[in-house]
C-alpha angles and dihedrals in degrees: 000000000000091000091054090052089052092047091049090051089057096054120111090237093060093045091052090051094051090046091052094051091044091057088046089052096049090047088051092050091049093050088051089051092052095046097048123089112242117190104169093176122082124220112270109258124220132185110261123239110247123229091250091053090048090054093050102039133063118262113230117183115214132200136181130200118187112212097180147317110247087188123028125169131145087178093068096021090238125137140165117194128200106200148145118238121193135184126200126191138147117283112272095015098101137016127235092238090059096049092045091065094072119131142170118258095211098033151049124239107233094183138001128188126224111276119268110214120201132173121229108181108292093349135084121223116199117188135185136188109224139181111206130186110204147152128220134213106268137185115191099182092119094054128169093029102034129129120207144214119229112211125197118184119197114192145166115214096180093076139045129227088257092063102034141002133189125233127189143142139198091276089065091054116077138161132211117251091232102059115158099223101134113214092351114105120198108230109168139009131210135188128197128174137188130095140301112242121207135155144185101233122211133177088255105065092199090062093049113122119220124198109188121168135174123263146170123215118208115192131186125190111219121196119209111235096177117103094177099095090043094055098036093052104037101038100054091041093054092043092054093048094050090052086059090045093052087064087076093058097061124092113297093236095046092103093152088065107033101053100039091052093053094040093054098041103044092066088054090051090050091051090055085078086077091057091049092048093051093048097043119098119261114271095012121152123205108333134191093261087051090054093051091044094051089047092052097045091050092050092044088052089051092053089047091053091047091049089047089052090046093053092049092046093052099037113107092358116149121235093261094049090047092057092052094042099046097067091050093044091048089055091048089050092051091050091052092052093052093044094049093048094046092048092048093052091049093051092048092048092048091049093049098052103036 
């Protein structure tokens, strides 16, 4: 009974069935990858202003309205923002010269308009039109299916939290309805305020110098709506690999077909790394597509080594030797098929859920 089961597992029909379901499983995992939201970046954290500091320092409310992005690229981590920044505080609490010294921690102000001063009851509102070139902390480990957080950090280095603190919330952060962000769709906005804490540490803690200054962190979640990279990177990669894999399904003694197919296609698979490298974002580390590629190239090399061994084992063998070897080599071939498929499914599953 057990022998019959083993024999049935070695039939071409059974192998074709498991290959079909393996391909179906891989396709399902890739769809899950594409449909999931992947935000590898965390929200930028700042030190909160204490209640004592709030009682002693001036409260300046801050708002940001983004008109557009003349330049917008997560691929190169390069952004230019056209926006309006406003500050609101009680009359007499702060001076225009102090407010005018605001800057962006992760960017450079390319242009800044003259301040527009307005009165709102007992408060003063000072607004500026600015164009800012900036970068944002990015993590591309989920490429080509990753979503990203765009972080904009407004600060004022001319004052300390003991003199002034910024306050803001999500209602003070708005976006134009006509943003030019390509296939990136803004989905959620966050606002955090406090101060950036830094120090020049020395062995003598009493002589350490601290430079703390107020800041507001504006964050936007952008969802990637572009499936082009996903399809153009995964589909050819898997097709090339399965061409290599099909060499295991031919007759065991068809050495004039098995080895040449693998030997000619594996270099093409290796060269696909150039396509991945050119499409990957600037400064990215190991990404999801890299993980899958490395898994496929290792498995393809394993198949190449097995086919090389098979060619050497059958080359020059007599008819009697072939009869004895074929059964053993067929069992080895079946084992390689099961091992490669199992390893591939494990790699794809790991890549999907990490």
